[in-house]
N, C-alpha and C positions, 0 to 999 in steps of 0.2 A: 530657195526652199519651196517645197510643195507638199501637200497632204495627199494621202491615199487611204482607201479603205478596202479591206479584203474580207470576203466571206470565207471562213475556214470550216470544213466539214471533217468529222471524225474525231473531234476532241471529246473526251469523256471525263477528264479529271484535271486537277491543277498540274499534274505532271505533264500532261499534254500541252497545257498552256505554256509551261516552262520550256518545253522542247520547241514549240513554234516560235516563241519569243527569241530564244537563242538562235534559231535558224535565221530569223529575219534580221536580227542584229548583226549576224555574220555577213550580211550582204553589204558590200562597200557602198557608202553613201547613205545608209540608213542612220538617221540621227536619233530617232525615237521609235519604239515599237510597243504599243499597248495592246495586249491580246486578252479578250474576254471570253470566258467559257460560256456564259449566258449570252445567247444570240450568235455565238460562233463568229466573232468579228475581230479583226485586227485593224487598229488605227495607226497610221504611220506618218512620220515627218521625214522627208527625204530631201537630199540634194537634187537639183533639177535634172541631173543626167542619169538617174537610176531608172533602169528599164523595168516595166511591170513583169516582163517575162522572167527576169532574175528573181523577183520576189516570189512568183508562183513556183518556180523551180526549187527555191530554197524550202518552201513549205512542203512540196512534194518529196524532197529528199529526207525530210523529217518524218515522213510517213502519213501525211495528211493531204487533203485536196483543198485547193483554194481557187477563188475566182475574184475578179475585180468588181467592187461595188461602185455604183454611180453615186 
């Protein structure tokens, strides 16, 4: 297992948080996704083989912009 953090831009309400959470949980290998409106951040627990590109693409498909945080 590994942890990851994403910056998510474009969220304005709890509905946005729900959409991003659902999108991230839909990525195979995501074990936990906590998305916070304040600060626009997603904290994830992943299986080791999950690609960051898959996470970013899932957020983009939901209509938001994401980047990996260090």
